[in-house]
C-alpha beads as a LAMMPS data file, in Angstrom:
LAMMPS data file: protein, C-alpha beads

224 atoms
223 bonds

1 atom types
1 bond types

-500.0 500.0 xlo xhi
-500.0 500.0 ylo yhi
-500.0 500.0 zlo zhi

Masses

1 110.0

Atoms # bond

1 1 1 -346.052 59.308 -75.222
2 1 1 -348.067 56.326 -73.995
3 1 1 -351.626 55.315 -74.757
4 1 1 -353.697 58.414 -74.029
5 1 1 -357.106 57.349 -72.720
6 1 1 -359.833 59.137 -70.780
7 1 1 -362.434 57.668 -68.430
8 1 1 -365.559 59.784 -67.937
9 1 1 -367.173 59.835 -64.474
10 1 1 -370.826 60.777 -63.999
11 1 1 -372.654 61.175 -60.683
12 1 1 -373.500 57.574 -59.836
13 1 1 -370.722 55.904 -61.860
14 1 1 -369.346 52.981 -59.881
15 1 1 -367.133 51.193 -62.401
16 1 1 -364.945 54.136 -63.385
17 1 1 -362.105 53.007 -61.142
18 1 1 -362.384 49.450 -62.510
19 1 1 -362.138 50.803 -66.053
20 1 1 -359.193 53.058 -65.219
21 1 1 -357.364 50.204 -63.482
22 1 1 -357.918 47.865 -66.432
23 1 1 -356.673 50.435 -68.933
24 1 1 -353.546 51.098 -66.903
25 1 1 -352.909 47.386 -66.405
26 1 1 -353.113 46.635 -70.119
27 1 1 -351.482 49.791 -71.505
28 1 1 -349.003 50.640 -68.759
29 1 1 -350.293 54.226 -68.711
30 1 1 -352.867 55.609 -66.291
31 1 1 -355.866 57.132 -68.095
32 1 1 -356.991 60.701 -67.589
33 1 1 -360.025 60.979 -65.314
34 1 1 -362.663 63.392 -66.614
35 1 1 -365.667 64.716 -64.679
36 1 1 -369.010 64.835 -66.506
37 1 1 -369.381 68.561 -65.850
38 1 1 -366.202 69.444 -67.714
39 1 1 -366.941 71.095 -71.039
40 1 1 -363.895 69.867 -72.926
41 1 1 -361.897 66.683 -73.298
42 1 1 -358.101 66.642 -73.134
43 1 1 -356.370 66.998 -76.486
44 1 1 -355.053 64.132 -78.608
45 1 1 -356.959 61.297 -76.954
46 1 1 -356.517 57.769 -78.294
47 1 1 -359.536 56.312 -76.492
48 1 1 -362.571 57.341 -74.433
49 1 1 -364.392 55.065 -71.996
50 1 1 -367.864 55.575 -70.538
51 1 1 -368.015 53.226 -67.525
52 1 1 -370.789 51.305 -65.842
53 1 1 -372.837 52.381 -62.866
54 1 1 -376.082 54.233 -62.284
55 1 1 -375.558 57.741 -63.625
56 1 1 -377.948 60.160 -61.928
57 1 1 -379.465 57.174 -60.146
58 1 1 -381.009 55.942 -63.430
59 1 1 -383.747 58.576 -62.998
60 1 1 -385.912 59.335 -66.033
61 1 1 -384.256 56.567 -68.117
62 1 1 -380.911 54.885 -67.627
63 1 1 -378.289 57.087 -69.267
64 1 1 -380.749 59.788 -70.377
65 1 1 -379.569 62.492 -67.992
66 1 1 -375.891 61.618 -68.420
67 1 1 -376.296 61.919 -72.193
68 1 1 -377.010 65.607 -71.613
69 1 1 -373.966 66.229 -69.423
70 1 1 -371.629 68.946 -70.775
71 1 1 -368.815 66.473 -71.489
72 1 1 -371.000 64.396 -73.801
73 1 1 -371.039 67.153 -76.409
74 1 1 -367.273 66.788 -76.615
75 1 1 -367.518 62.972 -76.609
76 1 1 -369.937 63.064 -79.547
77 1 1 -367.630 65.402 -81.480
78 1 1 -364.627 63.175 -80.726
79 1 1 -366.519 60.089 -81.902
80 1 1 -367.487 61.879 -85.099
81 1 1 -363.773 62.606 -85.667
82 1 1 -363.038 58.893 -85.344
83 1 1 -361.751 58.671 -81.751
84 1 1 -362.548 55.181 -80.368
85 1 1 -365.302 55.299 -77.730
86 1 1 -366.276 52.349 -75.521
87 1 1 -369.455 52.418 -73.438
88 1 1 -369.916 49.570 -70.959
89 1 1 -373.230 48.834 -69.225
90 1 1 -374.453 52.285 -68.152
91 1 1 -372.002 53.646 -70.710
92 1 1 -373.845 51.669 -73.411
93 1 1 -377.093 53.229 -72.215
94 1 1 -375.513 56.698 -72.445
95 1 1 -374.342 55.977 -76.006
96 1 1 -377.864 55.077 -77.145
97 1 1 -379.404 58.048 -75.350
98 1 1 -376.859 60.412 -76.944
99 1 1 -377.584 59.062 -80.425
100 1 1 -374.123 57.579 -80.995
101 1 1 -375.679 54.113 -81.197
102 1 1 -379.177 53.032 -82.278
103 1 1 -381.763 51.346 -80.108
104 1 1 -382.420 51.465 -76.390
105 1 1 -381.694 49.477 -73.233
106 1 1 -384.859 48.516 -71.366
107 1 1 -385.618 46.785 -68.066
108 1 1 -384.473 43.152 -68.012
109 1 1 -387.211 40.770 -69.104
110 1 1 -387.023 39.038 -65.718
111 1 1 -387.455 42.401 -63.937
112 1 1 -384.479 41.350 -61.807
113 1 1 -380.935 42.647 -61.489
114 1 1 -378.576 40.181 -63.200
115 1 1 -375.052 39.714 -61.850
116 1 1 -373.056 36.763 -63.141
117 1 1 -370.480 35.717 -65.703
118 1 1 -372.103 34.937 -69.044
119 1 1 -370.946 33.135 -72.196
120 1 1 -370.704 35.252 -75.339
121 1 1 -369.838 34.770 -78.981
122 1 1 -367.628 37.339 -80.678
123 1 1 -369.655 37.986 -83.829
124 1 1 -367.369 40.496 -85.541
125 1 1 -363.603 40.054 -85.291
126 1 1 -362.766 42.699 -87.890
127 1 1 -363.482 45.732 -85.724
128 1 1 -361.142 48.049 -83.889
129 1 1 -362.298 46.489 -80.614
130 1 1 -362.306 42.802 -81.513
131 1 1 -359.343 42.224 -83.810
132 1 1 -357.474 40.184 -81.180
133 1 1 -360.264 37.597 -81.003
134 1 1 -360.619 34.648 -83.358
135 1 1 -363.711 34.446 -85.537
136 1 1 -366.591 32.940 -83.578
137 1 1 -364.634 33.030 -80.312
138 1 1 -366.489 31.919 -77.214
139 1 1 -365.700 34.137 -74.238
140 1 1 -366.938 34.579 -70.689
141 1 1 -367.386 38.101 -69.327
142 1 1 -369.338 39.319 -66.272
143 1 1 -372.601 41.252 -66.481
144 1 1 -374.211 43.349 -63.758
145 1 1 -377.306 45.264 -64.837
146 1 1 -381.001 45.872 -64.331
147 1 1 -381.660 47.577 -67.681
148 1 1 -379.707 45.564 -70.222
149 1 1 -382.532 44.416 -72.468
150 1 1 -381.455 45.724 -75.893
151 1 1 -384.330 46.827 -78.099
152 1 1 -384.488 48.121 -81.665
153 1 1 -387.071 47.784 -84.407
154 1 1 -386.726 44.967 -86.918
155 1 1 -385.374 47.199 -89.674
156 1 1 -382.607 48.480 -87.384
157 1 1 -381.802 44.969 -86.197
158 1 1 -381.590 43.751 -89.785
159 1 1 -379.279 46.644 -90.649
160 1 1 -377.016 45.923 -87.662
161 1 1 -376.824 42.265 -88.628
162 1 1 -376.325 42.947 -92.322
163 1 1 -373.586 45.518 -91.732
164 1 1 -371.695 43.297 -89.292
165 1 1 -372.281 45.713 -86.448
166 1 1 -373.273 43.101 -83.852
167 1 1 -370.003 42.729 -81.954
168 1 1 -371.056 40.351 -79.163
169 1 1 -374.022 38.038 -78.697
170 1 1 -375.211 36.152 -75.606
171 1 1 -374.868 32.388 -75.984
172 1 1 -377.851 31.844 -73.705
173 1 1 -380.877 33.967 -72.780
174 1 1 -379.718 36.734 -70.449
175 1 1 -381.993 39.736 -70.225
176 1 1 -384.465 39.581 -73.105
177 1 1 -382.258 41.441 -75.585
178 1 1 -383.509 41.242 -79.148
179 1 1 -381.588 38.577 -81.055
180 1 1 -379.471 38.065 -77.896
181 1 1 -377.425 41.155 -78.748
182 1 1 -374.831 41.999 -76.093
183 1 1 -372.819 44.673 -77.907
184 1 1 -373.046 46.751 -81.073
185 1 1 -370.868 49.072 -83.167
186 1 1 -371.655 52.341 -84.889
187 1 1 -371.536 52.556 -88.683
188 1 1 -367.921 53.774 -88.654
189 1 1 -366.785 51.036 -86.267
190 1 1 -365.136 53.376 -83.755
191 1 1 -367.931 53.310 -81.137
192 1 1 -368.783 50.142 -79.220
193 1 1 -371.516 49.747 -76.648
194 1 1 -371.786 46.522 -74.656
195 1 1 -373.534 45.383 -71.493
196 1 1 -370.891 42.851 -70.308
197 1 1 -367.931 44.310 -68.391
198 1 1 -364.591 43.544 -70.139
199 1 1 -362.739 45.584 -67.488
200 1 1 -363.750 42.907 -64.962
201 1 1 -362.015 40.180 -66.960
202 1 1 -358.458 41.405 -67.531
203 1 1 -356.432 39.389 -65.012
204 1 1 -356.463 35.873 -63.606
205 1 1 -357.649 37.090 -60.210
206 1 1 -360.922 38.014 -61.915
207 1 1 -361.458 34.380 -62.849
208 1 1 -360.741 34.968 -66.524
209 1 1 -358.999 37.310 -68.953
210 1 1 -361.369 37.248 -71.921
211 1 1 -362.003 40.987 -71.609
212 1 1 -358.325 41.871 -71.851
213 1 1 -358.201 41.143 -75.563
214 1 1 -360.728 43.887 -76.252
215 1 1 -358.376 46.516 -74.826
216 1 1 -355.394 44.881 -76.506
217 1 1 -357.264 45.042 -79.807
218 1 1 -357.774 48.801 -79.556
219 1 1 -354.240 49.492 -78.435
220 1 1 -352.751 47.236 -81.091
221 1 1 -354.738 48.875 -83.874
222 1 1 -353.786 52.369 -82.762
223 1 1 -350.052 51.716 -82.558
224 1 1 -349.762 49.500 -85.636

Bonds

1 1 1 2
2 1 2 3
3 1 3 4
4 1 4 5
5 1 5 6
6 1 6 7
7 1 7 8
8 1 8 9
9 1 9 10
10 1 10 11
11 1 11 12
12 1 12 13
13 1 13 14
14 1 14 15
15 1 15 16
16 1 16 17
17 1 17 18
18 1 18 19
19 1 19 20
20 1 20 21
21 1 21 22
22 1 22 23
23 1 23 24
24 1 24 25
25 1 25 26
26 1 26 27
27 1 27 28
28 1 28 29
29 1 29 30
30 1 30 31
31 1 31 32
32 1 32 33
33 1 33 34
34 1 34 35
35 1 35 36
36 1 36 37
37 1 37 38
38 1 38 39
39 1 39 40
40 1 40 41
41 1 41 42
42 1 42 43
43 1 43 44
44 1 44 45
45 1 45 46
46 1 46 47
47 1 47 48
48 1 48 49
49 1 49 50
50 1 50 51
51 1 51 52
52 1 52 53
53 1 53 54
54 1 54 55
55 1 55 56
56 1 56 57
57 1 57 58
58 1 58 59
59 1 59 60
60 1 60 61
61 1 61 62
62 1 62 63
63 1 63 64
64 1 64 65
65 1 65 66
66 1 66 67
67 1 67 68
68 1 68 69
69 1 69 70
70 1 70 71
71 1 71 72
72 1 72 73
73 1 73 74
74 1 74 75
75 1 75 76
76 1 76 77
77 1 77 78
78 1 78 79
79 1 79 80
80 1 80 81
81 1 81 82
82 1 82 83
83 1 83 84
84 1 84 85
85 1 85 86
86 1 86 87
87 1 87 88
88 1 88 89
89 1 89 90
90 1 90 91
91 1 91 92
92 1 92 93
93 1 93 94
94 1 94 95
95 1 95 96
96 1 96 97
97 1 97 98
98 1 98 99
99 1 99 100
100 1 100 101
101 1 101 102
102 1 102 103
103 1 103 104
104 1 104 105
105 1 105 106
106 1 106 107
107 1 107 108
108 1 108 109
109 1 109 110
110 1 110 111
111 1 111 112
112 1 112 113
113 1 113 114
114 1 114 115
115 1 115 116
116 1 116 117
117 1 117 118
118 1 118 119
119 1 119 120
120 1 120 121
121 1 121 122
122 1 122 123
123 1 123 124
124 1 124 125
125 1 125 126
126 1 126 127
127 1 127 128
128 1 128 129
129 1 129 130
130 1 130 131
131 1 131 132
132 1 132 133
133 1 133 134
134 1 134 135
135 1 135 136
136 1 136 137
137 1 137 138
138 1 138 139
139 1 139 140
140 1 140 141
141 1 141 142
142 1 142 143
143 1 143 144
144 1 144 145
145 1 145 146
146 1 146 147
147 1 147 148
148 1 148 149
149 1 149 150
150 1 150 151
151 1 151 152
152 1 152 153
153 1 153 154
154 1 154 155
155 1 155 156
156 1 156 157
157 1 157 158
158 1 158 159
159 1 159 160
160 1 160 161
161 1 161 162
162 1 162 163
163 1 163 164
164 1 164 165
165 1 165 166
166 1 166 167
167 1 167 168
168 1 168 169
169 1 169 170
170 1 170 171
171 1 171 172
172 1 172 173
173 1 173 174
174 1 174 175
175 1 175 176
176 1 176 177
177 1 177 178
178 1 178 179
179 1 179 180
180 1 180 181
181 1 181 182
182 1 182 183
183 1 183 184
184 1 184 185
185 1 185 186
186 1 186 187
187 1 187 188
188 1 188 189
189 1 189 190
190 1 190 191
191 1 191 192
192 1 192 193
193 1 193 194
194 1 194 195
195 1 195 196
196 1 196 197
197 1 197 198
198 1 198 199
199 1 199 200
200 1 200 201
201 1 201 202
202 1 202 203
203 1 203 204
204 1 204 205
205 1 205 206
206 1 206 207
207 1 207 208
208 1 208 209
209 1 209 210
210 1 210 211
211 1 211 212
212 1 212 213
213 1 213 214
214 1 214 215
215 1 215 216
216 1 216 217
217 1 217 218
218 1 218 219
219 1 219 220
220 1 220 221
221 1 221 222
222 1 222 223
223 1 223 224
């Protein structure tokens, strides 16, 4: 059996197809598409992806309503069992709102929507998601968000830094994120939330393939 991944779609998701296409391109197996209103996930999943977009139109707070969708109860349970979960952009917001990751994503400091390719440093190359990168790698991955300003209190930020849970950091000011954090891991290392879109950097036609190694990292770790 091939790599068994699931992509969750919420009302307002607009990067779910991009994520599914990237996963199939890298793994050779099409992921299972799961609707947010489903109560249960398919059995024996190797990977779960929460894609970007504007779930529920970003009403209330970005990701807050999606975090209460029926499927998220199953996602939380799967994450607690150790299933790898990736949340990108709006998916990152959903992960913080559901309590799987600390902190919150606020309105960009510029108050403007940001859509461009940004330079990042891979801060942790020992994780399930980043093992295919070299230590301190410089990569370029697109962002597209209005609420990507990562916030946490100083004690939480110190804990993230001290535990090696900052996975990616912006190399230049992007959205006001504290300590230029672009992506973080949970304490167990099987949940990653990030604002940049690795699924938009998996083939040369995208202008770069720096995101591909993230998916290769996960797949390599799971089959090794």
